[in-house]
Backbone bond lengths (Angstrom), bond angles and torsions (degrees), N, CA, C in turn:
res aa  C-N    CA-C-N  psi(-1)  N-CA   C-N-CA  omega(-1)  CA-C   N-CA-C  phi
1 X - - - 1.461 - - 1.521 108.34 -
2 X 1.385 116.06 139.29 1.463 119.19 -177.99 1.524 110.78 -79.85
3 X 1.397 116.22 177.06 1.470 121.93 -176.09 1.513 111.52 -64.41
4 X 1.359 116.34 -37.30 1.466 118.96 179.89 1.502 110.59 -64.59
5 X 1.367 116.55 -38.21 1.461 119.32 177.54 1.504 111.26 -64.62
6 X 1.365 117.34 -40.25 1.468 120.78 177.08 1.519 111.57 -59.19
7 X 1.344 118.17 -42.84 1.464 121.56 -178.56 1.517 110.60 -65.22
8 X 1.359 117.32 -37.97 1.456 119.67 178.46 1.513 111.35 -66.87
9 X 1.341 117.96 -38.77 1.465 120.56 -178.85 1.517 111.41 -71.75
10 X 1.321 117.32 -39.96 1.474 120.06 -176.01 1.520 112.44 -85.39
11 X 1.334 119.00 -10.96 1.458 121.75 -179.45 1.510 113.40 80.90
12 X 1.316 118.95 7.02 1.458 121.94 179.92 1.523 109.29 -74.85
13 X 1.358 118.90 126.39 1.471 120.61 -179.29 1.515 110.71 -65.93
14 X 1.301 114.46 149.51 1.460 119.53 179.36 1.518 110.04 -73.08
15 X 1.347 116.57 155.87 1.476 119.29 176.99 1.519 112.66 -55.43
16 X 1.332 118.47 -32.74 1.459 121.43 -179.78 1.517 110.81 -64.85
17 X 1.363 116.98 -43.95 1.466 120.23 179.49 1.520 111.24 -66.60
18 X 1.332 116.20 -41.47 1.468 120.05 178.73 1.520 110.19 -59.50
19 X 1.311 117.21 -41.56 1.451 121.16 179.35 1.524 112.45 -62.40
20 X 1.335 117.46 -41.76 1.463 121.31 179.69 1.521 110.97 -66.08
21 X 1.325 117.47 -41.51 1.473 119.75 -179.84 1.526 111.55 -64.49
22 X 1.331 116.28 -37.78 1.463 119.18 176.66 1.526 111.10 -62.96
23 X 1.329 116.64 -40.81 1.454 120.44 179.62 1.529 111.52 -65.72
24 X 1.320 116.09 -40.59 1.470 119.88 179.52 1.515 110.24 -64.77
25 X 1.358 116.50 -44.98 1.475 119.10 179.68 1.524 110.67 -63.37
26 X 1.313 116.41 -41.22 1.462 120.32 179.18 1.530 110.58 -62.89
27 X 1.325 116.53 -40.99 1.470 120.67 179.75 1.521 110.98 -65.58
28 X 1.350 116.79 -40.83 1.469 120.60 178.76 1.518 110.23 -61.57
29 X 1.326 116.38 -44.56 1.470 120.36 -179.35 1.523 110.92 -65.85
30 X 1.336 116.78 -46.53 1.469 120.74 -174.50 1.518 112.76 -72.83
31 X 1.335 117.08 -39.96 1.461 119.87 -170.53 1.522 113.73 -104.10
32 X 1.320 118.80 -11.83 1.461 121.02 178.90 1.528 112.03 -120.62
33 X 1.322 117.37 -58.87 1.456 120.69 -173.05 1.523 112.12 -67.93
34 X 1.323 118.10 -46.77 1.472 120.65 -178.88 1.531 111.32 -62.38
35 X 1.359 120.35 -48.98 1.469 119.28 176.91 1.530 112.67 -61.37
36 X 1.344 116.03 -38.21 1.473 119.96 179.37 1.525 110.52 -60.90
37 X 1.318 116.77 -49.47 1.460 120.91 179.11 1.521 111.34 -64.47
38 X 1.329 116.97 -34.66 1.464 120.31 178.54 1.521 110.65 -63.97
39 X 1.337 116.98 -41.92 1.468 120.91 178.38 1.526 110.39 -63.65
40 X 1.335 116.66 -41.93 1.467 120.55 179.09 1.530 110.44 -62.56
41 X 1.312 116.91 -44.43 1.470 120.77 -179.57 1.530 110.57 -64.32
42 X 1.333 116.37 -42.71 1.465 120.17 178.61 1.522 110.17 -60.13
43 X 1.337 116.63 -42.10 1.471 119.82 179.02 1.519 111.03 -62.96
44 X 1.325 116.98 -45.61 1.463 120.56 -179.04 1.532 110.53 -58.88
45 X 1.324 116.71 -43.07 1.465 121.09 -176.77 1.528 111.62 -73.24
46 X 1.331 116.74 -39.13 1.465 120.82 -171.30 1.526 113.72 -107.59
47 X 1.324 118.30 12.43 1.464 119.61 -169.44 1.520 113.42 -57.71
48 X 1.327 118.51 -39.29 1.464 119.00 -179.06 1.531 111.60 -69.87
49 X 1.322 117.70 -30.40 1.457 119.96 175.69 1.528 110.66 -71.05
50 X 1.329 116.90 -26.75 1.455 120.85 177.46 1.526 111.50 -80.08
51 X 1.334 117.15 -33.45 1.461 121.28 -178.34 1.521 111.42 -81.10
52 X 1.322 116.21 -46.87 1.467 121.62 -177.87 1.525 108.44 -100.56
53 X 1.318 116.76 116.55 1.474 120.97 -172.63 1.527 109.91 -127.29
54 X 1.319 116.37 73.43 1.465 120.11 -174.52 1.524 113.85 -76.70
55 X 1.325 114.45 156.43 1.455 121.21 162.91 1.522 106.27 -100.23
56 X 1.314 116.48 116.49 1.464 121.68 -175.79 1.525 109.03 -89.72
57 X 1.326 116.08 141.84 1.464 122.07 177.38 1.521 108.95 -136.86
58 X 1.302 116.60 146.90 1.455 120.09 -179.84 1.519 112.45 -72.85
59 X 1.329 116.73 -36.90 1.461 119.56 -172.43 1.529 109.25 -157.05
60 X 1.321 116.34 115.15 1.463 121.01 178.59 1.533 111.33 -116.62
61 X 1.315 115.97 27.28 1.459 118.46 176.24 1.528 110.26 -63.60
62 X 1.316 115.58 153.56 1.463 121.84 -175.54 1.522 111.02 -54.13
63 X 1.323 117.89 -46.14 1.463 121.20 -178.27 1.524 111.83 -66.29
64 X 1.332 116.94 -34.15 1.466 120.77 -179.62 1.521 111.36 -71.30
65 X 1.322 116.17 -42.73 1.469 120.96 -177.72 1.520 110.92 -76.17
66 X 1.338 117.22 -23.10 1.455 120.69 178.92 1.516 113.69 89.29
67 X 1.339 117.10 30.98 1.463 120.77 178.61 1.522 110.17 -87.62
68 X 1.312 115.19 163.13 1.456 121.94 178.76 1.524 109.32 -72.12
69 X 1.325 116.63 114.52 1.464 120.69 -177.16 1.522 112.37 -66.28
70 X 1.333 118.30 -17.47 1.461 120.42 176.31 1.529 111.52 -78.53
71 X 1.320 116.39 -19.71 1.459 120.30 -177.31 1.523 112.98 -107.21
72 X 1.327 117.46 -23.84 1.471 120.76 -175.96 1.519 108.82 -131.94
73 X 1.314 116.12 135.84 1.466 119.99 175.11 1.521 109.65 -128.65
74 X 1.317 115.43 147.70 1.459 120.95 178.30 1.522 109.91 -75.11
75 X 1.321 115.95 140.28 1.462 121.94 174.52 1.518 108.22 -131.87
76 X 1.315 116.18 154.17 1.467 120.22 -177.26 1.520 109.88 -149.25
77 X 1.313 115.44 142.63 1.464 122.85 174.77 1.523 108.51 -122.27
78 X 1.314 116.30 130.00 1.459 122.25 173.90 1.527 108.08 -94.76
79 X 1.323 117.32 125.98 1.464 120.93 -179.00 1.531 109.74 -89.84
80 X 1.334 117.83 157.05 1.466 120.42 -179.99 1.528 114.07 -60.01
81 X 1.339 117.00 -25.14 1.470 119.03 179.83 1.518 112.45 -93.13
82 X 1.342 116.72 16.98 1.456 120.37 170.75 1.514 117.06 88.54
83 X 1.334 118.46 10.23 1.459 120.28 178.66 1.526 110.59 -94.31
84 X 1.326 115.80 162.48 1.462 122.07 178.80 1.525 109.82 -120.32
85 X 1.334 115.87 125.72 1.460 121.99 174.87 1.524 107.16 -102.75
86 X 1.311 116.52 119.32 1.459 121.38 -179.10 1.519 110.71 -105.18
87 X 1.313 115.67 144.87 1.452 119.78 -178.95 1.508 112.34 -160.29
88 X 1.327 115.08 -168.21 1.457 122.54 179.78 1.522 110.12 -133.14
89 X 1.308 115.27 148.45 1.460 122.76 163.70 1.517 105.61 -111.02
90 X 1.336 116.26 115.22 1.460 121.57 -178.89 1.521 109.66 -103.06
91 X 1.329 115.93 132.07 1.450 122.43 179.64 1.522 108.92 -136.14
92 X 1.302 116.18 169.70 1.456 120.02 178.87 1.523 109.75 -75.56
93 X 1.319 116.90 126.66 1.465 120.57 -179.92 1.524 110.25 -60.33
94 X 1.325 115.95 132.88 1.451 120.59 179.45 1.508 114.67 79.13
95 X 1.334 117.23 2.17 1.461 119.94 -179.58 1.533 109.99 -68.86
96 X 1.330 116.09 142.54 1.463 121.80 177.99 1.526 108.58 -67.44
97 X 1.340 117.30 107.96 1.458 120.82 -176.34 1.530 112.17 -67.13
98 X 1.344 116.91 -15.46 1.462 119.34 178.20 1.526 110.74 -70.80
99 X 1.341 116.40 -23.39 1.464 121.59 178.21 1.524 106.89 -104.44
100 X 1.316 116.84 100.21 1.460 120.31 -174.65 1.519 110.94 -77.65
101 X 1.317 115.54 129.65 1.457 121.14 177.59 1.525 109.39 -86.47
102 X 1.324 117.72 161.61 1.469 118.96 174.76 1.524 110.26 -66.25
103 X 1.323 115.38 162.52 1.465 121.24 -172.91 1.524 111.19 -121.52
104 X 1.316 115.94 139.80 1.468 122.69 168.10 1.520 107.73 -105.04
105 X 1.321 117.41 119.68 1.458 122.08 171.20 1.520 106.92 -91.24
106 X 1.306 116.35 114.76 1.462 123.34 -168.39 1.529 109.88 -102.05
107 X 1.342 116.63 114.47 1.458 122.34 174.01 1.529 108.11 -103.00
108 X 1.338 118.44 109.45 1.467 121.55 -173.79 1.526 113.22 -78.74
109 X 1.339 114.50 175.23 1.459 121.28 -179.79 1.521 112.60 -76.92
110 X 1.327 116.19 -163.21 1.473 120.38 -169.06 1.522 113.84 -89.33
111 X 1.338 118.24 5.71 1.459 119.41 -178.69 1.534 110.24 -136.06
112 X 1.338 115.42 174.25 1.465 123.85 177.17 1.533 111.73 67.41
113 X 1.337 115.91 -162.45 1.460 121.73 174.27 1.527 108.37 -147.21
114 X 1.323 117.44 -178.61 1.469 120.04 -171.38 1.531 112.73 -65.00
115 X 1.317 117.05 -32.56 1.460 119.22 -178.98 1.517 111.71 -66.23
116 X 1.338 117.11 -28.72 1.462 121.14 179.53 1.523 112.52 -81.61
117 X 1.324 116.66 0.50 1.464 122.15 175.28 1.535 111.41 -113.92
118 X 1.319 116.57 14.93 1.455 121.08 -171.74 1.525 112.41 -58.62
119 X 1.329 118.37 -38.98 1.466 120.64 -178.69 1.526 111.32 -65.87
120 X 1.326 116.83 -40.99 1.463 120.35 177.29 1.528 110.69 -64.15
121 X 1.315 116.89 -41.53 1.457 120.97 179.92 1.525 110.74 -63.38
122 X 1.310 116.52 -42.26 1.464 120.33 178.84 1.523 111.27 -63.71
123 X 1.322 116.47 -36.15 1.463 119.78 179.71 1.525 110.93 -65.23
124 X 1.314 116.80 -39.88 1.465 120.22 177.68 1.523 110.55 -64.56
125 X 1.337 116.55 -38.84 1.469 120.20 177.26 1.519 110.33 -63.16
126 X 1.334 116.87 -39.40 1.467 120.13 178.75 1.521 111.37 -65.64
127 X 1.335 116.79 -22.21 1.467 120.48 177.28 1.532 112.22 -76.10
128 X 1.328 117.13 -7.52 1.454 120.05 177.81 1.511 114.84 107.09
129 X 1.342 117.24 9.31 1.459 122.03 -178.24 1.525 110.70 -114.04
130 X 1.325 116.46 146.69 1.453 120.57 164.30 1.527 107.66 -78.13
131 X 1.323 117.08 158.86 1.470 121.00 -179.31 1.525 109.53 -131.82
132 X 1.321 115.05 131.19 1.464 121.28 174.62 1.520 108.15 -115.55
133 X 1.329 116.19 122.82 1.464 120.34 179.57 1.526 109.17 -136.18
134 X 1.317 115.46 135.38 1.465 122.18 172.99 1.519 108.63 -120.36
135 X 1.317 116.38 142.59 1.464 119.30 169.42 1.522 108.75 -77.16
136 X 1.328 115.91 137.45 1.459 120.57 176.59 1.529 110.06 -62.58
137 X 1.304 115.55 166.44 1.469 120.53 173.60 1.533 110.55 -53.34
138 X 1.334 115.29 130.06 1.455 119.92 179.05 1.512 114.30 83.34
139 X 1.333 118.28 -4.40 1.454 122.96 178.02 1.528 109.33 -102.59
140 X 1.342 116.08 149.07 1.454 119.16 178.20 1.517 111.01 54.79
141 X 1.331 115.51 -127.47 1.467 120.16 177.39 1.520 112.16 -108.50
142 X 1.343 117.13 21.83 1.463 120.86 172.83 1.526 109.17 -84.17
143 X 1.318 116.90 144.24 1.463 120.87 -178.37 1.521 111.10 -88.59
144 X 1.329 115.66 171.85 1.456 120.91 175.75 1.520 113.49 92.32
145 X 1.317 115.84 -169.78 1.462 122.74 178.85 1.523 108.85 -137.26
146 X 1.329 117.77 144.77 1.467 120.71 -173.16 1.518 113.68 -83.44
147 X 1.324 114.71 149.44 1.458 123.73 169.47 1.517 106.37 -158.05
148 X 1.316 117.58 164.94 1.465 120.05 -179.31 1.522 111.25 -60.77
149 X 1.315 116.96 -44.82 1.468 119.99 -177.90 1.525 110.58 -62.29
150 X 1.326 117.15 -45.12 1.467 120.37 -177.07 1.522 111.38 -68.84
151 X 1.333 117.51 -44.50 1.463 119.62 -178.57 1.522 111.53 -67.88
152 X 1.327 116.98 -31.54 1.460 120.48 175.97 1.524 110.53 -64.13
153 X 1.317 116.64 -44.35 1.467 120.40 177.46 1.525 110.98 -64.67
154 X 1.327 116.34 -41.04 1.461 120.31 -179.38 1.523 111.76 -66.23
155 X 1.327 117.24 -35.17 1.467 120.03 -179.92 1.520 110.77 -60.02
156 X 1.320 117.28 -41.41 1.462 120.01 178.93 1.520 110.61 -68.11
157 X 1.320 117.29 -35.41 1.464 119.71 176.99 1.534 111.08 -65.03
158 X 1.319 116.19 -37.63 1.469 120.00 178.56 1.528 109.72 -65.96
159 X 1.333 117.15 -43.00 1.460 120.30 177.69 1.535 110.34 -61.16
160 X 1.310 116.89 -46.86 1.469 120.34 179.80 1.530 111.28 -64.25
161 X 1.311 117.19 -33.72 1.463 121.17 177.56 1.534 110.23 -64.74
162 X 1.340 115.83 -43.46 1.466 120.12 -179.79 1.527 111.34 -62.90
163 X 1.330 116.67 -42.38 1.469 120.78 -177.54 1.524 111.96 -80.60
164 X 1.335 117.39 -36.48 1.453 121.47 -174.95 1.510 113.01 -90.44
165 X 1.326 116.84 -69.96 1.455 121.30 -176.20 1.521 112.54 -62.48
166 X 1.350 116.90 -40.01 1.461 120.48 -177.07 1.527 113.06 -95.18
167 X 1.323 117.29 -10.84 1.479 123.16 172.95 1.531 114.38 64.15
168 X 1.340 117.86 31.87 1.464 119.73 172.93 1.526 109.37 -80.75
169 X 1.326 116.48 141.27 1.457 120.73 176.86 1.530 109.18 -72.31
170 X 1.331 118.97 131.12 1.467 120.62 -177.57 1.529 113.40 -52.94
171 X 1.325 117.29 -39.35 1.458 120.19 -178.22 1.511 114.54 -69.91
172 X 1.345 117.12 -10.26 1.469 121.03 178.42 1.528 110.62 -109.71
173 X 1.324 115.80 18.62 1.463 121.13 176.55 1.523 109.85 -109.38
174 X 1.309 116.06 131.38 1.467 122.21 172.93 1.524 107.23 -107.20
175 X 1.308 117.09 125.87 1.458 121.79 175.75 1.531 108.11 -93.35
176 X 1.318 115.73 124.79 1.463 121.15 -178.94 1.519 109.45 -120.77
177 X 1.327 117.00 130.97 1.457 121.24 178.12 1.510 111.14 -135.90
178 X 1.336 116.26 133.03 1.457 120.52 177.87 1.522 110.02 -111.95
179 X 1.325 116.92 129.81 1.462 122.82 177.75 1.531 110.66 54.03
180 X 1.328 117.85 -118.08 1.464 120.36 176.90 1.522 111.10 -57.09
181 X 1.334 116.83 -34.90 1.457 120.29 178.93 1.519 112.86 -60.97
182 X 1.322 117.03 -29.28 1.464 119.41 174.59 1.513 111.45 -66.40
183 X 1.331 115.98 -38.83 1.464 119.95 177.04 1.526 110.47 -67.54
184 X 1.342 116.92 -38.66 1.463 120.38 177.10 1.525 109.49 -63.78
185 X 1.335 116.59 -43.83 1.462 120.31 178.42 1.529 110.88 -59.96
186 X 1.312 117.15 -44.02 1.465 120.71 -178.49 1.521 112.35 -70.50
187 X 1.327 117.40 -17.50 1.465 118.93 175.90 1.524 111.75 -65.40
188 X 1.336 116.96 -16.85 1.467 120.30 174.12 1.521 111.06 -62.21
189 X 1.329 116.03 -21.20 1.466 121.21 179.48 1.525 111.59 -109.36
190 X 1.335 116.63 29.12 1.462 119.76 176.04 1.525 109.40 -67.39
191 X 1.307 116.42 157.74 1.463 120.82 -177.30 1.517 112.34 -64.34
192 X 1.355 116.43 -21.95 1.463 119.38 179.91 1.530 112.65 -76.30
193 X 1.331 116.65 -15.68 1.458 120.87 -177.27 1.529 109.53 -90.56
194 X 1.313 116.14 105.77 1.470 120.72 -177.37 1.520 112.07 -73.47
195 X 1.334 117.84 -21.30 1.471 121.78 -178.53 1.524 110.06 -126.52
196 X 1.327 116.91 75.21 1.465 119.15 -179.22 1.524 111.11 -67.78
197 X 1.322 117.77 156.33 1.460 120.86 -178.01 1.519 112.62 -69.43
198 X 1.327 115.12 161.60 1.457 121.99 177.26 1.537 108.22 -125.82
199 X 1.326 117.70 72.90 1.473 120.22 -178.13 1.524 111.01 -77.44
200 X 1.340 114.53 174.92 1.452 118.73 175.29 1.509 111.87 -71.12
201 X 1.321 117.28 -31.04 1.466 121.67 179.57 1.518 109.71 -168.76
202 X 1.326 114.74 162.47 1.472 122.69 173.44 1.518 107.19 -125.17
203 X 1.333 116.32 125.99 1.466 121.38 177.99 1.523 108.64 -118.75
204 X 1.325 115.72 127.44 1.461 121.83 -179.73 1.521 109.51 -116.53
205 X 1.308 116.08 146.99 1.460 121.55 176.99 1.521 109.62 -135.11
206 X 1.333 116.50 121.04 1.470 122.42 175.39 1.523 112.01 55.65
207 X 1.318 116.56 40.71 1.460 121.27 -177.69 1.528 110.49 -94.29
208 X 1.326 116.36 144.93 1.460 122.08 -177.44 1.532 110.88 -93.27
209 X 1.324 116.23 156.93 1.462 120.59 179.46 1.526 110.91 -73.99
210 X 1.329 116.99 -30.70 1.465 122.36 175.01 1.520 107.58 -168.07
211 X 1.310 116.02 157.48 1.466 119.52 177.96 1.533 111.57 -67.57
212 X 1.352 119.99 -41.80 1.462 118.65 178.23 1.525 113.53 -58.15
213 X 1.353 117.18 -42.39 1.461 119.53 178.68 1.524 111.00 -62.69
214 X 1.306 116.87 -39.69 1.458 120.83 -179.78 1.521 111.02 -65.48
215 X 1.321 116.08 -47.70 1.464 120.93 -178.53 1.529 110.57 -64.87
216 X 1.327 116.91 -39.27 1.466 119.93 178.93 1.524 111.17 -62.55
217 X 1.326 117.12 -36.27 1.456 120.49 178.61 1.515 112.75 -71.26
218 X 1.329 116.11 -35.38 1.462 120.24 -178.86 1.523 112.67 -78.39
219 X 1.341 116.38 -33.32 1.473 120.98 -176.15 1.537 109.76 -131.87
220 X 1.326 116.81 69.91 1.463 119.83 -174.04 1.527 114.86 -65.88
221 X 1.318 118.75 -19.89 1.463 121.58 -176.86 1.528 112.94 -89.69
222 X 1.316 117.06 -1.77 1.457 120.72 -177.94 1.531 110.18 -121.58
223 X 1.327 117.46 152.75 1.474 120.97 -177.60 1.533 112.94 -88.99
224 X 1.337 116.53 31.42 1.463 120.07 -173.40 1.530 112.39 -58.98
225 X 1.338 116.86 -34.22 1.471 119.20 -175.02 1.526 112.06 -62.94
226 X 1.324 117.40 -22.14 1.469 120.49 -179.87 1.532 112.05 -89.10
227 X 1.310 116.94 -7.46 1.470 121.59 -173.05 1.521 112.67 -111.93
228 X 1.325 117.29 6.00 1.455 121.34 -175.26 1.520 112.21 -72.18
229 X 1.319 115.79 137.37 1.459 121.78 173.17 1.526 110.95 -82.72
230 X 1.340 116.47 -35.67 1.466 122.50 -179.08 1.520 108.96 -112.99
231 X 1.337 117.25 120.92 1.454 120.46 -169.85 1.528 113.69 -109.48
232 X 1.330 118.52 -25.11 1.464 122.99 174.75 1.531 112.91 46.25
233 X 1.323 118.34 68.97 1.473 121.83 -175.84 1.535 113.10 -80.15
234 X 1.306 116.90 72.16 1.470 121.83 -174.88 1.528 112.52 -62.93
235 X 1.326 116.87 -38.65 1.462 119.82 -178.32 1.526 111.42 -63.54
236 X 1.321 117.76 -31.52 1.459 120.82 177.36 1.526 111.65 -73.16
237 X 1.312 117.63 -28.07 1.458 121.81 -171.80 1.521 113.19 -90.75
238 X 1.325 117.27 -30.84 1.454 119.11 -170.95 1.532 114.23 -64.73
239 X 1.347 121.14 -28.01 1.466 118.47 176.88 1.524 113.63 -63.77
240 X 1.335 118.02 -17.73 1.459 121.27 -179.36 1.526 112.63 -81.28
241 X 1.333 116.75 -8.65 1.471 120.33 -178.06 1.521 109.02 -79.72
242 X 1.326 116.44 117.30 1.459 120.80 179.89 1.524 111.81 -84.10
243 X 1.324 117.87 -23.94 1.466 122.23 -177.96 1.531 110.56 -73.93
244 X 1.331 117.21 160.65 1.471 119.89 173.49 1.525 110.87 -59.61
245 X 1.324 116.13 138.73 1.460 122.10 -178.76 1.528 108.93 -120.68
246 X 1.313 116.17 130.02 1.466 122.26 175.28 1.521 107.89 -117.99
247 X 1.328 116.40 129.58 1.461 120.97 -177.89 1.525 109.24 -120.38
248 X 1.343 116.33 115.94 1.459 122.56 173.19 1.527 108.86 -95.22
249 X 1.342 115.45 142.69 1.467 118.03 174.99 1.524 109.45 -158.19
250 X 1.345 115.94 132.63 1.458 121.41 178.67 1.517 112.24 -80.01
251 X 1.309 116.20 143.26 1.472 120.45 -178.85 1.521 112.25 -72.23
252 X 1.345 117.98 -20.81 1.467 121.34 -178.28 1.518 111.50 -105.90
253 X 1.302 117.47 24.86 1.463 121.64 178.71 1.525 109.03 -69.74
254 X 1.341 117.05 113.98 1.464 120.76 -177.96 1.526 112.57 -94.99
255 X 1.329 117.12 2.02 1.460 121.21 176.31 1.528 111.11 -101.79
256 X 1.321 115.41 -47.90 1.462 121.90 179.97 1.524 107.33 -125.32
257 X 1.322 118.97 109.53 1.462 120.95 -177.19 1.531 112.15 -56.99
258 X 1.319 115.35 148.85 1.462 121.27 -177.49 1.532 111.56 -59.99
259 X 1.334 117.53 -24.18 1.464 120.49 178.38 1.524 111.92 -61.00
260 X 1.337 117.76 -29.26 1.466 120.73 177.92 1.522 110.59 -61.98
261 X 1.328 115.93 -46.33 1.454 119.74 179.81 1.514 112.01 -62.37
262 X 1.312 116.41 -41.28 1.467 119.93 179.86 1.527 110.73 -64.08
263 X 1.319 117.44 -41.98 1.469 120.71 179.10 1.532 111.47 -62.39
264 X 1.319 116.37 -41.15 1.459 119.62 179.71 1.527 110.69 -63.09
265 X 1.315 116.70 -45.04 1.461 120.06 -179.42 1.523 111.25 -63.25
266 X 1.324 116.60 -40.15 1.462 120.16 -179.71 1.520 112.18 -69.47
267 X 1.336 116.86 -28.32 1.465 120.16 -179.09 1.522 112.45 -81.25
268 X 1.335 117.57 -17.30 1.458 121.04 -178.80 1.525 110.78 -73.45
269 X 1.321 116.25 148.37 1.466 120.27 178.64 1.523 110.93 -64.99
270 X 1.332 116.79 -35.98 1.461 122.29 178.85 1.518 107.36 -137.01
271 X 1.325 116.02 75.42 1.455 120.70 -172.91 1.512 113.02 -112.44
272 X 1.321 115.65 150.71 1.465 122.49 176.54 1.515 108.52 -137.86
273 X 1.318 116.42 129.68 1.454 122.54 -177.44 1.518 109.88 -103.14
274 X 1.343 116.27 129.15 1.461 121.64 178.19 1.520 108.10 -120.71
275 X 1.315 115.58 109.39 1.462 121.49 179.78 1.524 109.08 -85.31
276 X 1.340 116.23 132.87 1.463 121.77 179.11 1.527 108.70 -106.89
277 X 1.333 118.24 99.21 1.468 120.69 -177.46 1.531 112.26 -59.82
278 X 1.329 114.75 131.59 1.455 120.87 175.41 1.511 115.62 79.95
279 X 1.328 118.37 -5.00 1.464 121.05 -176.88 1.520 110.78 -84.47
280 X 1.336 115.51 143.74 1.449 121.14 176.52 1.518 110.98 -93.27
281 X 1.309 116.22 -158.93 1.461 120.85 -176.43 1.524 110.76 -67.97
282 X 1.327 116.22 126.75 1.475 123.29 178.17 1.522 113.96 64.74
283 X 1.317 118.40 17.90 1.469 120.12 -177.89 1.525 111.55 -96.44
284 X 1.312 116.62 51.88 1.449 120.70 176.94 1.527 108.87 -74.90
285 X 1.326 118.26 126.65 1.475 119.29 176.14 1.525 109.91 -65.21
286 X 1.312 117.01 127.36 1.461 120.08 -176.78 1.519 111.96 -62.05
287 X 1.339 117.31 -28.83 1.456 119.33 176.85 1.528 110.67 -64.65
288 X 1.333 116.91 -36.49 1.456 120.20 177.31 1.527 110.80 -67.52
289 X 1.347 115.79 -39.74 1.455 119.61 177.89 1.524 110.56 -63.63
290 X 1.315 116.50 -45.28 1.466 120.04 179.69 1.519 111.12 -63.15
291 X 1.323 116.50 -39.88 1.462 119.46 178.25 1.522 110.94 -61.92
292 X 1.332 116.21 -37.92 1.457 119.70 179.36 1.524 110.84 -70.91
293 X 1.317 117.52 -38.17 1.464 120.68 176.99 1.529 110.48 -62.01
294 X 1.334 116.13 -42.34 1.466 119.68 178.60 1.529 111.33 -66.12
295 X 1.313 116.15 -34.51 1.462 120.70 -179.20 1.535 111.58 -64.24
296 X 1.326 117.13 -25.04 1.463 120.84 -179.86 1.528 112.36 -69.87
297 X 1.318 116.92 -15.08 1.476 123.20 176.17 1.525 113.00 59.88
298 X 1.332 115.50 32.44 1.457 119.12 176.95 1.527 111.83 -84.32
299 X 1.331 116.26 -17.52 1.466 120.08 -177.55 1.527 111.61 -69.08
300 X 1.315 116.57 -25.68 1.470 119.96 -176.34 1.518 113.33 -91.85
301 X 1.330 117.67 -3.15 1.466 119.32 -175.31 1.516 111.03 -84.27
């Protein structure tokens, strides 16, 4: 019997087959496994740069940007670790300051800066509310770099600034958060905070239930959700909110599925879900927002 017959009887693969299997394994490692691991490593190293995408500016002071100094004033918070959070308090020009209007504390999403939201801020002011907005660390002309721990601490400082330094009554403050800003707003009710705020209402727009759930939906083939440094567990925090909660979410949101908004509203002690047909991520119609602000009846208090 020849050598080929021996290999067939003994089950030993031929040199030709062994060679092909080695090539296939080498190709899998070189063209699939190595790039896959490289993407995972890049995500681990750069994840905060991918999550937090600020527009940086050297100077966004009212005089520099060219805003009406009667309607907008610069505000600043110094953090214990030496950073500066810069922002604006927007009010109606010529408004009688002796009659204090209710306040919207605005927590923005994960990109841009406060100057790029100026039209939205003005619309809220036209609805009869003052607006307080700060750029997160590393955004606009605020110093530092963002992380969940730092932004959570800063959120409480912003709330205390509104109630203390600016003397707004907590019950006449509406906390508004869009996308990541909703998670930042809900961090005010983290389990570590023994004295959570008692605002007049909390309004969320396009906010996710948690960062891992969001990342898993966007990148189902990668284990990114297990490697996150910042997790933003909004669904765990929202049941602690005693104030009325309104959740807006667009049906065509391709970043955060509309189911996230519905879950948040259902988990709230006093929650209401408003679905926006055809709207994408953060595309809340300002008229709908103003209508909801008016519905809170804070303007008459």
